[in-house]
C-alpha positions as CSV (number, residue, x, y, z in Angstrom):
1,M,107.3,102.5,74.6
2,V,103.7,103.8,74.9
3,S,101.6,100.7,74.3
4,N,99.7,99.0,77.0
5,N,99.9,102.0,79.4
6,P,97.7,100.9,82.3
7,F,97.3,104.3,83.9
8,R,94.1,106.4,83.3
9,P,94.4,110.1,84.2
10,G,91.4,111.1,82.2
11,T,88.2,112.5,83.6
12,A,85.9,109.7,85.0
13,S,88.2,107.0,83.9
14,V,88.3,104.0,86.2
15,P,91.9,103.5,87.3
16,P,93.4,100.0,87.0
17,L,93.4,99.7,90.8
18,L,91.1,101.6,93.2
19,A,93.6,101.6,96.0
20,G,92.4,102.8,99.4
21,R,88.7,102.5,98.6
22,G,88.3,98.9,99.7
23,R,85.9,99.8,102.6
24,I,83.4,101.5,100.4
25,L,83.6,98.8,97.7
26,A,83.2,96.1,100.4
27,A,80.0,97.8,101.7
28,A,78.7,98.0,98.1
29,D,79.5,94.3,97.5
30,L,77.7,93.4,100.7
31,S,74.6,95.2,99.5
32,L,74.8,93.6,96.1
33,S,75.0,90.1,97.6
34,S,72.1,90.7,100.0
35,H,68.4,90.2,99.5
36,G,66.9,93.3,101.0
37,N,68.7,96.4,102.3
38,N,71.3,97.1,105.0
39,F,72.8,100.3,106.4
40,G,75.4,100.5,103.6
41,S,72.8,100.3,100.8
42,F,72.2,104.1,100.9
43,F,75.4,106.0,100.9
44,V,77.0,109.3,100.1
45,V,80.6,109.8,98.9
46,H,81.9,113.3,99.1
47,G,85.2,115.1,98.7
48,P,87.2,117.5,96.5
49,R,87.6,116.9,92.8
50,G,90.2,114.5,91.5
51,L,89.8,111.9,94.3
52,G,88.0,109.3,92.2
53,K,84.4,109.7,93.2
54,T,83.1,109.3,89.6
55,S,85.5,106.3,89.1
56,L,84.2,104.8,92.3
57,L,80.6,105.2,91.1
58,N,81.4,103.7,87.7
59,E,83.1,100.7,89.4
60,I,80.0,100.1,91.6
61,D,77.8,100.3,88.6
62,E,79.9,97.7,86.8
63,R,79.9,95.4,89.8
64,A,76.1,95.7,90.0
65,K,75.7,94.8,86.3
66,R,78.0,91.7,86.8
67,V,75.5,90.3,89.3
68,E,72.6,91.3,87.0
69,W,71.1,94.1,89.1
70,A,69.4,96.8,87.1
71,T,71.3,100.1,87.2
72,V,70.6,103.7,86.3
73,K,73.4,106.3,86.6
74,H,73.3,110.1,86.0
75,E,75.7,113.0,86.3
76,V,73.8,116.2,87.3
77,T,75.1,119.2,85.4
78,R,74.9,122.8,86.8
79,N,71.3,123.8,86.7
80,G,70.5,120.5,85.0
81,P,67.6,118.1,85.7
82,L,67.7,115.0,87.9
83,L,64.3,113.2,87.7
84,H,63.9,113.4,83.9
85,P,67.2,111.6,83.0
86,L,66.5,109.0,85.7
87,L,63.0,108.3,84.3
88,D,64.4,108.0,80.8
89,Q,66.9,105.4,81.9
90,L,64.4,103.5,84.1
91,E,62.0,103.2,81.1
92,A,64.9,101.9,78.9
93,L,65.9,99.1,81.4
94,D,66.1,95.7,79.5
95,S,64.7,93.7,82.4
96,L,61.4,95.6,82.6
97,P,58.2,94.0,81.3
98,K,56.1,96.2,79.0
99,R,53.6,97.2,81.6
100,L,56.3,98.6,83.9
101,A,58.0,100.4,81.1
102,G,54.6,101.9,80.2
103,R,54.1,103.0,83.8
104,I,57.5,104.8,83.9
105,R,56.7,106.4,80.5
106,A,53.4,107.8,81.9
107,V,55.2,109.3,84.9
108,R,57.8,110.8,82.6
109,E,55.2,112.4,80.4
110,E,53.3,113.7,83.4
111,W,56.5,115.2,84.7
112,S,57.3,116.8,81.3
113,E,53.9,118.6,81.5
114,Q,54.5,119.7,85.1
115,E,58.0,121.0,84.4
116,Q,56.6,123.5,81.9
117,T,54.6,125.4,84.5
118,L,56.5,124.6,87.8
119,D,59.3,126.9,88.9
120,L,61.1,124.6,91.4
121,K,62.8,127.3,93.4
122,L,59.6,129.3,93.6
123,Y,57.7,126.2,94.5
124,R,59.9,125.5,97.5
125,R,59.5,129.0,98.8
126,T,55.7,129.3,98.4
127,A,54.2,125.9,98.7
128,R,52.0,125.5,101.8
129,R,52.4,121.7,102.0
130,D,55.6,119.9,102.7
131,P,58.1,121.7,100.3
132,S,59.8,118.3,99.7
133,K,56.6,117.0,98.2
134,L,56.8,117.7,94.5
135,P,53.6,117.0,92.6
136,I,55.4,114.1,90.8
137,A,56.7,112.6,94.1
138,D,54.1,109.9,94.8
139,Q,53.9,108.8,91.2
140,F,57.7,108.6,90.9
141,I,58.1,106.7,94.2
142,D,55.2,104.2,93.3
143,A,56.6,103.5,89.8
144,V,60.2,102.9,91.1
145,R,58.9,100.7,93.9
146,Q,57.2,98.6,91.3
147,I,60.5,98.2,89.5
148,I,62.2,97.2,92.7
149,S,59.5,94.7,93.5
150,H,59.9,93.2,90.0
151,Q,63.7,92.9,90.5
152,S,63.3,91.6,94.0
153,D,61.0,88.8,92.8
154,R,64.0,87.6,90.8
155,A,66.3,87.9,93.8
156,L,67.9,90.9,92.2
157,G,67.8,94.7,92.9
158,L,68.1,98.2,91.5
159,V,71.0,100.6,91.8
160,I,70.4,104.4,91.4
161,G,73.7,106.2,91.1
162,V,73.9,110.0,90.9
163,D,77.2,112.0,90.4
164,E,77.7,115.7,91.1
165,V,74.7,115.7,93.3
166,Q,75.5,119.2,94.7
167,N,74.2,120.5,91.3
168,A,70.8,118.9,91.8
169,D,67.9,121.1,92.7
170,P,66.8,120.2,96.3
171,A,63.2,120.0,95.2
172,E,64.0,117.2,92.7
173,L,66.6,115.6,95.0
174,S,64.1,115.4,97.9
175,V,62.1,112.7,96.0
176,L,64.9,110.2,96.7
177,G,64.5,110.6,100.4
178,P,60.9,109.2,100.7
179,L,61.7,106.5,98.2
180,V,64.5,105.2,100.4
181,Q,62.2,105.5,103.4
182,H,59.5,103.4,101.8
183,V,61.9,100.7,100.6
184,S,63.9,100.6,103.8
185,A,60.7,99.4,105.6
186,R,60.5,96.3,103.3
187,S,63.0,93.6,104.1
188,D,62.1,91.8,100.9
189,Q,63.1,94.7,98.5
190,S,66.6,95.4,97.3
191,L,67.7,99.0,96.4
192,M,71.0,100.7,96.5
193,V,71.3,104.5,96.2
194,A,74.8,105.9,95.7
195,L,75.3,109.7,95.7
196,T,78.6,111.4,95.0
197,G,79.6,115.1,95.1
198,L,81.8,117.8,96.5
199,P,82.4,118.4,100.2
200,S,79.2,120.6,100.4
201,L,77.0,117.5,99.5
202,P,76.0,116.5,103.1
203,Q,74.6,120.0,103.8
204,H,72.9,120.1,100.4
205,L,71.2,116.8,101.2
206,A,70.1,118.0,104.6
207,R,68.3,120.9,102.8
208,A,66.5,118.4,100.5
209,F,65.4,115.9,103.2
210,T,66.2,116.0,106.9
211,Y,66.6,112.3,107.5
212,S,69.5,112.1,105.1
213,E,71.8,112.0,108.1
214,R,70.8,108.4,108.6
215,W,72.5,107.4,105.4
216,A,76.1,106.1,105.3
217,F,78.6,108.9,104.6
218,H,82.0,108.3,103.2
219,P,84.3,111.3,103.1
220,L,87.1,110.8,100.6
221,D,90.6,112.0,101.2
222,N,94.0,111.6,99.5
223,L,95.5,108.1,99.6
224,S,98.1,107.2,102.1
225,L,101.6,106.9,100.6
226,D,101.4,103.1,100.9
227,D,98.2,103.0,99.0
228,A,99.6,105.5,96.4
229,A,102.6,103.2,95.9
230,L,100.2,100.2,95.4
231,A,98.2,102.2,92.9
232,L,101.4,102.7,90.9
233,A,103.3,99.4,91.4
234,I,100.6,96.8,90.9
235,P,99.1,98.0,87.6
236,A,102.6,98.5,86.2
237,R,103.6,95.0,87.2
238,Q,100.5,93.5,85.8
239,A,101.1,95.3,82.5
240,G,104.6,94.0,82.3
241,R,106.9,96.5,84.0
242,Q,108.4,97.0,87.4
243,F,108.9,100.2,89.3
244,D,112.3,100.4,91.1
245,V,111.7,100.6,94.8
246,D,113.1,104.2,95.1
247,A,111.2,105.2,91.9
248,V,107.8,104.1,93.3
249,E,108.5,105.8,96.6
250,L,109.4,109.0,94.8
251,A,106.3,108.8,92.6
252,A,104.0,108.2,95.6
253,A,105.6,111.0,97.6
254,T,105.4,113.6,94.8
255,S,101.8,112.7,94.1
256,R,101.0,113.4,97.8
257,G,98.4,110.7,97.5
258,Y,96.2,112.7,95.1
259,P,94.6,110.1,92.9
260,F,94.6,112.2,89.7
261,A,98.3,113.1,90.2
262,I,99.0,109.4,90.8
263,Q,97.5,108.4,87.5
264,L,99.2,111.4,85.7
265,I,102.6,110.6,87.1
266,G,102.2,106.9,86.4
267,F,101.0,107.6,82.9
268,N,104.0,109.8,82.1
269,A,106.5,107.5,83.8
270,W,105.3,104.6,81.7
271,N,105.6,106.6,78.5
272,I,109.0,108.0,79.3
273,S,110.5,104.6,80.4
274,T,112.3,102.8,77.6
275,G,113.1,99.5,79.4
276,S,111.4,96.9,81.5
277,T,111.9,98.9,84.7
278,I,110.7,102.3,85.6
279,T,113.6,104.2,87.2
280,I,113.9,107.1,89.5
281,A,115.0,109.2,86.6
282,D,111.9,108.3,84.7
283,V,109.7,109.3,87.7
284,A,111.6,112.6,88.0
285,A,110.9,113.5,84.4
286,A,107.4,112.2,84.7
287,T,106.7,114.4,87.7
288,A,108.0,117.5,85.9
289,E,105.7,116.7,83.0
290,A,102.8,116.1,85.3
291,N,103.3,119.4,87.2
292,M,103.2,121.3,83.8
293,Q,100.0,119.4,82.8
294,L,98.4,120.2,86.2
295,A,99.4,123.9,86.0
296,G,98.2,124.2,82.4
297,G,94.9,122.4,83.1
298,L,93.4,121.7,86.5
299,Y,95.1,124.5,88.5
300,V,94.6,127.3,86.0
301,Q,91.0,126.4,85.3
302,R,90.2,126.3,89.0
303,W,91.9,129.7,89.5
304,K,90.0,131.3,86.7
305,A,86.7,130.1,88.0
306,Y,87.0,132.1,91.3
307,T,86.0,135.6,92.1
308,K,88.6,138.3,92.7
309,L,88.1,138.1,96.5
310,Q,88.2,134.2,96.4
311,R,91.5,134.4,94.6
312,A,92.9,136.9,97.1
313,Y,91.8,134.5,99.9
314,L,93.6,131.7,98.2
315,A,96.7,133.9,97.6
316,A,96.8,134.8,101.3
317,A,96.5,131.2,102.3
318,A,99.3,130.3,99.8
319,H,101.6,132.9,101.3
320,S,100.9,132.1,104.9
321,I,103.9,131.1,107.0
322,D,101.8,128.5,108.8
323,A,100.6,125.3,107.4
324,P,97.6,124.9,107.7
325,A,97.0,128.6,107.2
326,R,95.3,130.4,110.1
327,T,92.0,132.1,109.0
328,G,92.8,135.1,111.3
329,D,96.1,135.6,109.5
330,I,94.3,135.5,106.1
331,A,91.8,138.0,107.3
332,A,94.5,140.4,108.6
333,A,96.4,140.1,105.3
334,L,93.3,141.1,103.4
335,G,92.2,143.9,105.7
336,R,88.9,142.1,106.4
337,S,87.3,140.6,109.5
338,L,86.7,136.9,109.9
339,Q,83.0,137.6,109.6
340,Q,83.4,139.5,106.3
341,L,85.3,136.6,104.9
342,S,83.2,133.8,106.2
343,T,81.1,133.4,103.0
344,T,84.3,133.4,100.9
345,R,85.9,130.8,103.0
346,A,82.7,128.6,103.0
347,A,82.5,128.9,99.2
348,L,86.1,127.8,98.7
349,I,85.6,124.8,101.0
350,A,82.3,123.9,99.3
351,S,84.0,124.1,95.8
352,G,86.7,121.7,96.9
353,A,89.6,124.2,96.8
354,L,90.2,124.2,100.5
355,T,89.6,122.0,103.5
356,S,89.3,122.9,107.2
357,P,91.5,120.4,109.2
358,E,90.7,122.2,112.4
359,Q,88.8,125.2,113.7
360,G,90.4,128.5,112.6
361,A,92.5,126.9,109.8
362,V,92.4,126.0,106.2
363,E,94.6,124.1,103.8
364,E,94.6,123.0,100.2
365,A,92.3,120.2,99.2
366,I,94.1,119.6,95.9
367,P,97.8,118.9,96.5
368,G,100.1,121.4,94.8
369,F,97.3,124.0,94.1
370,L,98.5,126.5,96.6
371,D,102.1,126.1,95.4
372,Y,100.8,127.1,92.0
373,V,98.9,130.1,93.4
374,R,102.0,131.2,95.4
375,Q,104.1,131.3,92.2
376,L,101.6,133.5,90.3
377,P,102.8,137.1,90.0
378,E,99.3,138.3,90.6
379,S,98.9,136.6,93.9
380,R,100.8,139.1,95.9
381,E,99.2,141.9,94.0
382,L,95.7,140.6,94.9
383,I,96.7,140.6,98.6
384,A,98.0,144.2,98.4
385,H,94.9,145.5,96.6
386,F,92.6,144.1,99.2
387,A,94.8,145.1,102.1
388,S,94.7,148.7,100.8
389,G,91.0,148.8,101.4
390,V,90.1,150.1,98.0
391,A,89.8,146.8,96.0
392,P,86.2,145.8,95.2
393,D,84.9,142.4,96.4
């Protein structure tokens, strides 16, 4: 029976239960119920892909709309704009009087003209004034503050949500810093800014505006096995089926707490099950199906996206006898020094492929990914090529 499947393994889909994210949602709810701002009103959620950052941002957006706050939400694409889409959405807000919509329109049109002649990267290198001060900055901040004042007069507020923020040009991103600074000084104005992105996001923000470290940071990790079990059992029960105890324990364990895998296993188990109870046999078959889907989708796409040296680094980590893998052992296996591989290691951590649980060690950020790499025939070949000293970087 396929109907009424509660699990949502698709990209950006909000799962039926955001297990393990209660602390972040509680902080967002506090801000939405407050008049004015508090420490949790400006926050950054960062972590590897597949942990539910976009789903979390979508849930916060929905909660804000339910209490009638105005919301704008944008996903930054690689080399894509930030300010223009935000201005477009701000102008389209239903709650705005015509004069404010006109003010935003004027700022948007001015920014369109400036974008034609302003090279953002060149500007940041050559401008004599504060490099975080785009020509549009003051007008943008003033216009948005007017919207916040309008909302605050109605005992409401504004939410600005931005996903994939590591893709944003620091020059555009820097405008959000002074905006938050201005609004934070006013106890009568209500603003929430929620930024989500990959593990490199905190460093990216620091390059955009130095006082970003005063925001609230929420690093995301895989769920505990208890939370993973809840994320499976509760939605299934609410949709009319029960997991056997041993079945839900197996599903949680094989997912390793990775939210995308939880949804994928749950989705397949629901479809495979033919009765009112999801059994351990259903979960075993669902796990095998999920592993094939991960290998044919997420894992292979990530693998293809990396350079030859990055793949060799991942291969050496995958074949390491230690877990987590020692960076010194990886360097030795590839015939390189730690210094020579520092940029490669940093790039793999920034991309969300690896994490560094302790100094001198790395481990997979996406459960099962290094198992996939280890089974690739080319993984040992890559290590051998670089160890020979003749392979290009």
